[in-house]
C-alpha positions as CSV (number, residue, x, y, z in Angstrom):
1,M,0.1,-0.1,-0.2
2,A,1.8,3.3,-1.0
3,A,1.6,6.0,1.6
4,A,-0.9,8.7,1.1
5,S,-0.4,12.5,1.4
6,V,-2.0,13.9,4.3
7,F,-2.8,17.0,2.1
8,H,-4.9,15.5,-0.4
9,R,-8.2,16.0,2.0
10,V,-8.6,19.5,3.1
11,R,-10.5,20.1,6.3
12,T,-13.2,22.2,6.3
13,G,-12.2,25.8,7.4
14,S,-8.5,24.8,6.6
15,K,-6.5,26.3,3.9
16,I,-3.0,25.1,2.6
17,A,-0.4,27.7,2.0
18,A,2.9,27.3,0.4
19,Q,6.0,27.9,2.7
20,Y,9.6,27.2,2.4
21,D,12.0,25.1,4.9
22,Q,15.2,26.2,5.9
23,D,16.9,24.6,2.7
24,G,14.5,26.6,0.6
25,N,12.4,23.6,-0.4
26,L,8.7,23.8,-0.9
27,I,6.6,22.8,1.7
28,Q,2.8,22.7,2.2
29,V,1.4,23.9,5.7
30,E,-2.3,23.4,6.5
31,T,-3.7,26.1,8.9
32,R,-7.0,26.1,10.6
33,E,-8.9,29.3,11.6
34,D,-12.2,29.1,13.3
35,E,-14.6,31.9,14.4
36,E,-13.3,31.8,18.1
37,Q,-9.8,31.8,17.1
38,S,-10.4,35.1,15.1
39,V,-12.5,36.7,18.0
40,K,-9.6,35.9,20.8
41,L,-6.7,37.2,18.4
42,A,-8.8,40.5,18.0
43,E,-9.3,40.7,21.7
44,I,-5.6,40.1,22.3
45,L,-4.6,42.8,19.8
46,E,-7.1,45.6,21.0
47,L,-5.6,44.9,24.4
48,L,-1.9,45.1,23.3
49,L,-3.0,48.5,21.3
50,A,-4.5,50.0,24.5
51,A,-1.1,49.3,26.4
52,G,0.6,51.1,24.0
53,Y,2.1,48.3,21.6
54,F,1.2,49.8,18.2
55,R,3.1,47.2,16.0
56,A,0.1,45.0,16.5
57,R,-1.2,47.2,13.7
58,I,1.6,46.1,11.1
59,K,-0.3,44.1,8.5
60,G,3.1,42.3,7.3
61,L,3.4,40.4,10.8
62,S,1.8,37.1,11.4
63,P,-0.7,36.8,14.4
64,F,2.1,34.8,16.2
65,D,4.7,37.5,15.6
66,K,2.4,40.1,16.9
67,V,1.2,38.3,19.9
68,V,4.7,37.2,21.2
69,G,6.2,40.6,20.3
70,G,3.5,42.3,22.2
71,M,4.1,39.7,25.4
72,T,7.7,40.5,25.1
73,W,7.2,44.2,24.8
74,C,4.8,44.0,27.7
75,I,7.2,42.2,30.2
76,T,10.0,44.5,29.1
77,T,8.0,47.5,29.6
78,C,7.1,46.4,33.2
79,N,10.6,47.1,34.5
80,F,10.4,44.2,36.9
81,D,13.4,41.7,37.1
82,I,12.6,38.2,35.9
83,D,14.6,35.1,35.7
84,V,13.4,34.1,32.4
85,D,15.4,34.1,28.8
86,L,13.2,35.5,26.0
87,L,14.4,35.5,22.7
88,F,11.9,37.0,19.9
89,Q,12.8,37.3,16.2
90,E,10.5,38.4,13.7
91,N,9.9,35.7,10.6
92,S,11.5,32.7,12.8
93,T,11.0,29.3,11.2
94,I,8.6,27.0,13.1
95,G,11.5,25.2,14.7
96,Q,12.6,28.6,16.0
97,K,9.6,29.5,17.4
98,M,8.9,26.2,19.2
99,Y,12.4,26.4,21.1
């Protein structure tokens, strides 16, 4: 039996986008979006804007970059000493985002 690709069947509410891995090879990534997720993202971005994080308005940034960048900005702005290593880089690969 030949192995079938998981990308032949697209789930409802999903879209497949072309992305590139670290070697420049084309890969397909399935993303799922639902209404609740969109509402929560809008609420989070609204809170970040109210706090003064205006990079949340930049259309070119992904939702992940906006939220993580906003969280990092909020922690930095608080001026409290915390014992955590925070490294945020825009346009990171998924492997870099996970670690």
